[in-house]
Structures are given as C-alpha cells and as structure tokens.
C-alpha positions as CSV (number, residue, x, y, z in Angstrom):
1,M,-0.4,-5.3,-9.8
2,R,-2.9,-6.7,-11.9
3,Q,-2.6,-3.7,-14.0
4,A,1.8,-3.9,-14.0
5,I,1.6,-7.3,-15.0
6,E,-0.9,-6.8,-18.0
7,A,1.0,-3.6,-18.9
8,V,4.2,-6.0,-19.4
9,G,2.2,-8.2,-21.8
10,V,1.2,-11.2,-19.7
11,S,-1.8,-12.6,-20.4
12,S,-5.3,-12.3,-18.1
13,P,-5.1,-15.4,-16.7
14,L,-1.6,-15.5,-16.0
15,A,-1.5,-12.0,-14.4
16,D,-4.5,-13.6,-12.4
17,R,-2.7,-16.6,-10.3
18,A,-0.1,-13.7,-9.9
19,V,-1.7,-11.9,-7.9
20,A,-4.2,-14.8,-6.2
21,D,-0.4,-15.9,-5.6
22,A,0.9,-12.8,-4.2
23,G,-2.1,-12.4,-2.3
24,A,-1.8,-15.7,-0.2
25,D,2.0,-14.7,0.3
26,P,1.9,-13.5,4.1
27,S,5.6,-11.9,4.1
28,L,4.7,-10.0,0.6
29,L,1.5,-8.7,2.3
30,E,3.7,-7.7,5.5
31,A,6.3,-5.5,2.9
32,Y,3.0,-4.1,1.3
33,K,1.9,-3.0,4.7
34,Q,5.0,-1.3,5.6
35,Q,5.1,0.3,2.2
36,E,2.3,2.1,2.9
37,K,2.3,3.1,6.0
38,T,5.5,4.8,5.1
39,A,4.5,6.3,2.3
40,V,1.1,7.3,3.8
41,K,3.4,8.9,6.7
42,S,5.4,10.5,4.6
43,N,2.7,12.4,3.0
44,I,1.1,13.1,6.6
45,K,4.5,15.0,7.4
46,D,5.2,16.6,3.7
47,N,1.1,17.7,4.0
48,E,0.1,21.2,4.7
49,D,-3.0,20.7,5.2
50,F,-3.2,17.5,6.9
51,S,-4.3,18.7,10.2
52,P,-4.2,15.9,13.3
53,N,-7.0,17.5,15.2
54,R,-9.2,16.8,11.7
55,F,-7.9,13.7,11.5
56,P,-6.8,12.3,14.6
57,N,-7.2,7.9,13.6
58,A,-5.0,8.9,10.6
59,H,-2.4,10.9,12.9
60,N,-2.6,8.4,15.5
61,V,-2.3,5.7,13.1
62,Y,0.5,6.8,11.2
63,N,2.7,7.9,14.1
64,S,2.4,5.4,16.2
65,K,6.3,3.8,17.0
C-alpha cells in the first residue's frame, strides 16, 4: 500500500499515516483478507502443479466454504 501511495507522489509521512489508518480499519482489513483468499483460491484452482496431498493446509484453508 505504501508503494502505491508514494508512486502517486504522496510524501512519506502522509503515506505512513495512510498505512496506519488503513491497518486500523476492521472493514478494510476484512476486505483485504477476502480479496487475498479469492486470489489464492483462484491460483490454486488454476495451478496444475498444486497438489492437495503436498500442501494439505493450503488445500483445507482455501477450499473451505
């Protein structure tokens, strides 16, 4: 997040504040977790090298309902 903020020219102290504020927002954190889970789940589904036997924890976490 910090890289994205600084890439548009926002100064480092303001970027620090934005990152801290975002990290304290429960709804933003939950949205981030859901997005991450969706992305990883999609990657696992489409990755022919992924083996549930080799990575049972990942399989359990990302295939739970």
